[in-house]
C-alpha positions in Angstrom: 161.2 53.7 -143.8 163.3 50.8 -142.5 167.0 50.0 -142.7 166.5 48.2 -146.0 167.5 51.2 -148.0 170.6 51.7 -145.9 173.4 49.3 -146.9 176.5 48.6 -144.9 179.8 48.5 -146.9 180.1 45.1 -148.6 183.2 43.0 -148.7 183.8 44.1 -152.3 183.2 47.7 -153.2 182.8 48.3 -156.9 184.4 51.6 -158.0 183.0 53.7 -160.8 186.0 52.8 -162.9 185.1 49.1 -162.8 188.0 48.1 -160.5 187.3 46.0 -157.5 188.7 47.0 -154.1 188.8 44.4 -151.3 187.7 45.5 -147.9 190.3 46.4 -145.3 191.7 43.6 -143.1 190.4 43.5 -139.5 192.6 43.1 -136.5 190.9 42.6 -133.1 192.5 43.0 -129.6 191.0 40.5 -127.2 191.7 39.9 -123.5 190.4 40.1 -119.9 190.0 43.5 -118.2 193.1 45.5 -117.3 195.7 43.8 -119.4 196.4 47.0 -121.4 194.2 46.5 -124.5 193.2 50.1 -124.8 196.8 51.3 -124.1 198.1 49.2 -126.9 195.3 50.3 -129.2 196.1 54.0 -128.6 199.8 53.3 -129.1 199.3 51.6 -132.5 196.9 54.3 -133.9 199.0 57.2 -132.5 196.2 59.0 -130.6 194.1 58.7 -127.4 191.0 57.2 -129.0 190.1 54.7 -126.2 189.7 55.7 -122.6 192.4 54.2 -120.3 191.7 53.9 -116.6 192.8 51.5 -113.8 189.1 50.8 -113.2 188.3 47.3 -114.7 185.8 47.2 -117.5 186.1 50.8 -118.7 185.8 49.7 -122.4 182.4 48.3 -123.3 181.7 48.7 -127.0 184.2 47.6 -129.7 186.1 50.6 -130.9 187.2 50.4 -134.6 189.8 52.7 -136.1 191.6 53.0 -139.4 195.3 52.2 -138.9 198.2 52.2 -141.4 200.1 48.9 -140.9 203.2 49.2 -143.1 201.2 51.9 -145.0 198.5 49.4 -145.6 195.1 50.6 -144.4 193.6 48.1 -141.9 190.8 48.3 -139.3 192.0 47.7 -135.7 189.4 47.1 -133.0 189.7 47.6 -129.3 187.2 45.3 -127.4 185.8 45.2 -123.9 187.4 43.0 -121.3 185.9 39.4 -121.1 184.9 38.4 -117.5 183.9 35.1 -116.0 181.0 36.8 -114.3 178.7 37.8 -117.2 175.7 39.3 -115.6 174.1 42.5 -116.9 176.3 44.7 -119.0 179.3 42.3 -118.4 177.6 39.6 -120.4 176.8 42.0 -123.2 180.4 43.2 -123.3 181.8 39.7 -123.4 179.4 38.6 -126.1 180.3 41.6 -128.2 184.0 41.0 -127.8 184.0 37.3 -128.6 181.9 37.9 -131.7 184.9 39.6 -133.2 186.9 36.3 -133.3 185.1 34.9 -136.3 185.1 38.1 -138.4 188.7 39.2 -137.7 191.6 38.5 -140.1 194.1 38.6 -137.2 193.7 38.5 -133.5 195.9 40.0 -130.8 195.2 38.0 -127.6 196.6 40.0 -124.6 197.8 38.8 -121.3 199.5 40.4 -118.3 203.0 39.1 -117.5 202.5 39.8 -113.8 199.7 37.3 -113.3 197.5 34.7 -114.9 193.9 34.6 -113.8 191.0 32.2 -114.2 189.7 34.5 -116.9 193.0 34.2 -118.8 192.8 30.4 -118.6 189.2 30.3 -119.8 190.1 32.5 -122.8 193.2 30.4 -123.6 191.0 27.4 -124.1 188.3 29.4 -125.9 190.9 30.7 -128.4 192.2 27.3 -129.5 190.2 27.2 -132.8 191.7 30.5 -133.9 195.3 29.7 -133.4 196.3 30.1 -137.0 195.4 33.8 -137.0 196.3 34.7 -133.4 199.4 36.1 -131.7 199.7 35.9 -127.9 201.0 39.3 -126.7 202.2 39.4 -123.1 202.0 43.0 -121.9 203.8 44.9 -119.1 207.3 43.6 -119.8 208.5 47.0 -118.6 211.9 46.0 -117.1 214.7 43.6 -118.1 214.0 41.5 -115.0 210.6 40.5 -116.5 212.1 39.2 -119.8 212.7 35.7 -118.3 209.1 35.4 -117.2 208.0 35.4 -120.9 209.2 31.8 -121.4 206.5 30.5 -119.1 203.9 31.6 -121.7 205.2 29.2 -124.3 203.8 26.3 -122.4 200.3 27.2 -123.5 201.1 25.8 -127.0 200.6 28.9 -129.2 203.1 29.3 -132.0 203.4 33.1 -131.8 204.3 34.6 -128.4 205.6 38.2 -128.1 206.5 40.3 -125.0 205.8 44.0 -125.2 205.3 47.1 -123.0 202.3 49.0 -124.4 202.9 51.9 -122.0 206.6 52.4 -123.0 206.4 51.2 -126.6 208.8 48.2 -126.3 208.2 45.5 -128.8 205.7 47.4 -130.9 207.9 47.2 -134.1 208.2 43.4 -133.7 204.4 43.2 -133.3 203.8 45.2 -136.5 206.2 42.9 -138.4 204.5 39.8 -137.1 201.1 41.2 -138.1 202.4 42.0 -141.6 203.5 38.4 -142.0 200.3 37.0 -140.7 198.3 39.1 -143.3 200.8 38.4 -146.1 201.7 42.0 -146.6 204.8 43.9 -147.4 205.5 47.5 -146.2 204.6 50.2 -148.8 206.5 53.4 -149.4 203.3 55.5 -149.5 199.9 55.1 -148.0 196.8 55.2 -150.3 194.5 58.2 -149.9 191.5 57.7 -147.6 188.2 57.5 -149.3 186.0 60.6 -148.8 182.8 60.1 -146.7 180.3 62.2 -144.9 181.0 62.1 -141.2 178.1 62.1 -138.8 178.4 62.6 -135.1 175.4 61.7 -132.9 175.3 63.8 -129.7 172.8 64.4 -126.9 171.9 63.7 -123.4 171.9 60.1 -122.1 169.1 57.7 -123.1 167.9 59.7 -126.1 168.4 56.8 -128.5 171.8 57.7 -130.0 173.1 54.1 -130.0 169.8 52.8 -131.4 170.1 55.2 -134.3 173.7 54.3 -134.9 173.0 50.6 -135.0 170.1 51.2 -137.4 172.1 53.3 -139.8 175.1 50.8 -139.9 172.9 47.8 -140.1 174.5 45.9 -137.2 174.9 46.3 -133.5 178.1 48.4 -133.2 177.0 49.9 -129.9 175.5 48.1 -126.8 171.9 49.3 -126.3 170.7 49.3 -122.7 168.2 51.2 -120.5 171.1 52.0 -118.1 172.1 55.6 -118.6 175.7 56.0 -119.7 176.1 52.6 -121.3 178.2 54.1 -124.2 181.6 55.4 -123.0 183.9 55.6 -125.9 183.2 56.9 -129.4 182.0 54.0 -131.5 182.5 54.2 -135.3 180.6 52.6 -138.1 180.1 53.0 -141.9 177.2 52.7 -144.3 176.1 53.7 -147.8 173.0 55.6 -148.8 172.0 56.4 -152.3 175.5 55.7 -153.6 177.2 58.0 -151.0 179.5 56.8 -148.2 178.8 57.8 -144.6 180.7 57.4 -141.4 178.7 57.6 -138.1 180.2 58.3 -134.7 178.1 57.2 -131.7 179.1 59.1 -128.6 178.5 59.0 -124.8 175.6 61.0 -123.4 176.6 64.5 -122.2 175.4 65.4 -118.8 175.8 68.6 -116.8 179.2 69.1 -115.2 177.9 68.9 -111.6 176.4 65.5 -112.4 179.7 64.0 -113.7 181.0 62.2 -110.6 183.8 60.0 -111.9 186.9 60.2 -114.1 185.6 57.7 -116.7 182.5 59.7 -117.4 184.6 62.9 -117.5 186.8 61.4 -120.3 183.7 60.1 -122.1 182.1 63.5 -122.2 185.4 65.1 -123.4 185.7 62.6 -126.2 182.0 63.2 -127.2 182.6 66.9 -127.4 185.8 66.3 -129.4 183.9 64.5 -132.1 182.3 67.8 -133.1 185.6 68.8 -134.6 185.9 65.4 -136.5 182.3 65.5 -137.9 180.8 67.3 -140.9 177.2 67.2 -139.6 176.1 66.7 -136.0 172.8 65.0 -135.2 171.6 66.5 -131.9 169.3 63.9 -130.4 166.3 65.2 -128.4 163.7 63.1 -126.6 160.3 64.0 -128.0 158.7 63.2 -124.7 161.1 65.2 -122.5 161.5 68.0 -124.9 164.3 70.6 -125.2 166.6 71.1 -122.2 169.2 73.6 -121.1 171.9 70.9 -121.7 170.7 70.6 -125.3 171.2 74.4 -125.7 174.8 74.2 -124.4 175.6 71.4 -126.7 174.2 73.3 -129.7 176.3 76.4 -128.8 179.4 74.2 -129.0 178.4 72.9 -132.4 177.6 76.4 -133.8 180.8 77.8 -132.4 182.8 75.3 -134.5 180.8 76.0 -137.6 179.5 72.5 -138.1 176.2 71.5 -139.7 173.6 70.5 -137.1 170.2 68.8 -137.4 167.8 68.7 -134.4 166.6 65.0 -134.4 163.4 64.7 -132.5 163.4 61.0 -131.5 160.7 58.7 -130.1 157.8 60.2 -132.0 156.1 56.8 -131.9 155.6 57.4 -128.1 153.6 60.7 -128.6 150.0 60.8 -127.5 148.7 61.0 -131.1 147.2 64.5 -131.0 147.0 65.8 -134.5 149.2 68.9 -134.1 151.3 67.8 -131.2 154.5 67.3 -133.3 154.0 70.8 -134.9 153.6 72.3 -131.5 156.8 70.7 -130.2 158.7 72.1 -133.2 157.3 75.6 -132.8 158.3 75.5 -129.1 161.8 74.4 -130.0 162.1 77.3 -132.4 160.9 79.7 -129.8 163.2 78.4 -127.1 166.2 77.9 -129.4 166.8 81.0 -131.5 170.5 80.3 -131.9 169.5 77.4 -134.1 166.8 79.1 -136.1 168.6 77.9 -139.3 168.9 74.3 -138.3 166.5 71.8 -139.8 164.3 69.7 -137.5 163.8 66.0 -138.3 161.3 63.9 -136.4 162.1 60.1 -136.3 161.6 56.9 -134.4 165.0 55.0 -134.2 163.4 51.9 -132.8 160.6 51.7 -135.4 162.8 53.0 -138.3 160.3 55.8 -139.1 161.5 58.6 -141.5 165.2 57.6 -141.4 165.3 58.2 -145.2 164.1 61.8 -144.7 166.7 62.3 -142.1 169.5 61.2 -144.4 168.2 63.3 -147.2 168.4 66.3 -144.9 172.0 65.3 -143.9 173.0 65.2 -147.5 171.5 68.7 -148.1 173.3 70.2 -145.1 176.6 68.6 -146.2 176.2 70.1 -149.7 175.7 73.5 -148.3 178.7 73.2 -146.0 180.9 72.6 -149.0 179.4 75.2 -151.2 181.5 78.2 -152.5 180.2 81.5 -153.8 182.1 83.6 -156.5 183.5 86.8 -155.2 181.8 88.8 -158.0 178.4 87.3 -157.1 178.9 88.1 -153.4 180.0 91.7 -154.1 177.0 92.3 -156.4 174.7 91.0 -153.6 176.5 93.2 -150.9 175.8 96.3 -153.1 172.1 95.4 -153.4 171.9 94.7 -149.6 173.5 98.1 -148.9 171.0 99.9 -151.2 168.1 98.2 -149.5 169.3 98.8 -146.0 172.4 101.0 -145.2 174.5 100.5 -142.1 173.4 102.9 -139.3 175.4 106.0 -138.4 177.8 105.8 -135.5 179.2 108.5 -133.2 182.2 109.0 -135.5 180.3 109.0 -138.8 178.8 106.6 -141.3 179.7 103.0 -141.5 180.3 101.6 -144.9 180.7 98.1 -146.3 183.0 98.0 -149.3 183.3 94.4 -150.5 183.8 90.8 -149.3 184.9 87.3 -150.2 184.3 83.7 -149.0 187.5 82.5 -147.2 186.5 78.9 -146.4 183.9 76.2 -146.8 183.1 73.7 -144.0 182.9 75.8 -141.9 181.4 78.7 -143.9 183.3 81.9 -143.3 183.2 85.2 -145.1 185.6 88.2 -144.9 184.0 91.6 -145.3 185.9 94.9 -145.6 184.5 98.0 -143.9 185.6 101.6 -143.4 185.7 101.3 -139.6 186.0 98.1 -137.6 185.6 99.6 -134.2 182.0 99.7 -132.9 180.7 98.3 -136.2 177.0 97.6 -135.5 176.4 93.8 -134.8 172.8 94.2 -136.0 174.1 94.9 -139.5 176.4 91.8 -139.3 173.3 89.7 -138.5 171.5 91.4 -141.4 174.2 90.3 -143.8 174.1 86.8 -142.4 170.4 86.6 -143.0 170.8 87.9 -146.5 173.6 85.4 -147.3 171.3 82.6 -146.2 168.3 83.9 -148.1 170.0 84.9 -151.4 173.1 82.7 -151.7 171.8 79.3 -150.7 173.1 78.8 -147.1 169.8 78.3 -145.5 170.6 75.3 -143.2 174.2 75.9 -142.0 175.9 78.3 -139.5 177.7 81.3 -141.1 180.5 83.3 -139.6 181.5 86.8 -140.9 184.9 88.4 -140.1 185.2 92.1 -140.4 188.4 93.9 -141.5 189.1 97.6 -141.8 190.2 98.5 -145.4 193.5 100.3 -145.5 193.6 102.9 -148.3 196.6 103.0 -150.7 199.3 105.3 -149.3 199.8 106.8 -152.8 196.2 108.1 -152.6 196.5 109.5 -149.1 200.0 111.0 -149.2 199.9 112.9 -152.5 202.9 115.3 -153.1 202.2 119.0 -152.8 201.7 121.0 -155.9 204.8 122.8 -157.2 204.6 126.6 -156.8 206.8 128.9 -158.9 206.8 131.4 -156.1 207.7 130.6 -152.5 208.3 132.8 -149.5 211.7 132.8 -147.8 212.9 134.6 -144.7 214.3 137.3 -147.0 211.1 137.6 -149.1 209.6 136.1 -152.3 211.9 133.8 -154.3 211.3 133.3 -158.0 212.0 129.8 -159.4 212.2 128.9 -163.0 210.5 125.8 -164.4 213.1 123.5 -165.8 210.9 121.1 -167.8 211.8 118.0 -165.7 215.6 118.5 -165.6 217.4 118.0 -162.3 218.3 121.3 -160.6 220.3 121.7 -157.5 218.5 123.2 -154.6 219.8 126.7 -153.8 221.8 127.0 -150.6 219.9 128.6 -147.9 221.2 131.3 -145.6 221.2 130.5 -141.9 219.3 133.3 -140.2 221.5 133.1 -137.1 224.8 133.7 -139.0 224.6 137.6 -139.5 227.7 138.3 -137.4 229.8 136.0 -139.4 228.7 137.7 -142.7 229.6 141.2 -141.2 233.1 140.0 -140.2 233.8 138.6 -143.6 232.8 141.9 -145.3 235.1 143.9 -143.0 237.9 141.5 -143.6 237.5 141.9 -147.4 237.4 145.7 -147.1 240.6 145.8 -145.0 242.4 143.6 -147.4 241.4 145.9 -150.3 242.7 149.1 -148.4 246.0 147.4 -147.6 246.5 146.4 -151.2 245.9 150.0 -152.3 248.4 151.5 -149.8 251.2 149.2 -150.9 250.8 150.3 -154.6 251.0 154.0 -153.7 254.1 153.3 -151.6 
């Protein structure tokens, strides 16, 4: 399989309705190192997508991102700094950045108001043919005292010159208005919905072939490929279509162990690579077929499973194997043995450099994505739970039997189920794993991670706190009391006699008797 069956998005995408939608305009940010390109890029898109650091040449690969300019979707690209010395990676970075000039619809050429270097002057001359679609943006106008310095940049003969402060946000609105005018756009009240696509993140150790696979899938060199470990620093994005479906691929930096990360730039690169797990639907965990599985691969896989994402173990570089008949099967068996946490994850063996079995890999990706977005009816799930319980009942605990009542699926992508039980405390984990295995086997979630949340069922108070039955005969301190049934009519409760008030009753009787005697003596008199 070669990249011939994978097609990058064309300039005109024909929708099913027959309408034609033009591709998004492209805006590129060009300049020498350390003029603030990545700072401006992050400011415009509203998030820290590109790594910013005082070290020159941090950005290497072009970093595209969808940006709403006046609610119009456009693609804005942060590029690597262009240096005069173009040896090694610097030459590849400069070549990649300058290649954006011809394909971009608008160009932001950035300079630093504090100094003009030889690299700036070289770029000023190189940019002359692109004057019509370029704006000269002078950065770091952070204080009013630097406003007057802006006039010196008009001498270079460019018709659009704008002073900004990318760090503080000064002049950003003016830049957006200028770009809208250059692209013949008018601000919209509402932004159009983003088209759905399957998001792939490629993760793994350095030098496992992540960038090679990303370039093959997209059909162009979106990432710089080099034998130097750690070439990719930022997350590089690309898009392609396969069998009528849209895919977005995220190429990430190689993830090394913490004790081997010795500078700030690599630290931020690793953090951004890990963050792409949350943005992706399916993660391709690249493993070198020659080196085999490592402890670092296991740690990356644990992060993926913990977030409930689909994961495929991609065994790359199979073209370099010795050629023994069952060598590939032996490698897969060893991976299953050493990697029980991913017993559900499919293994796909490919060669990114030779384009071997890429179609099989994408078919597997599509199958995993479909399972991630699958939902099961509650009635179907509860019927299955009853059958699973009849086949294997929960074990007995120290406080009695555990019971599973019913359950429901509460989310897809990630797959989560909520199961109600009689007792949450000390519920046997082995039975939770049993239910997971049954869900995979019987409900069609064979290739995705599953999470089951337990909740203790609270019985209805009306069932627990029933009123006492009415007795026609009750016992009082003075003996049995007979009560007459009233047929549902309201009857006042008889006034009770306080047991400690006997002295008061006696005094009242004596007082009544005395009053009676006195009344009799007065009549006789």
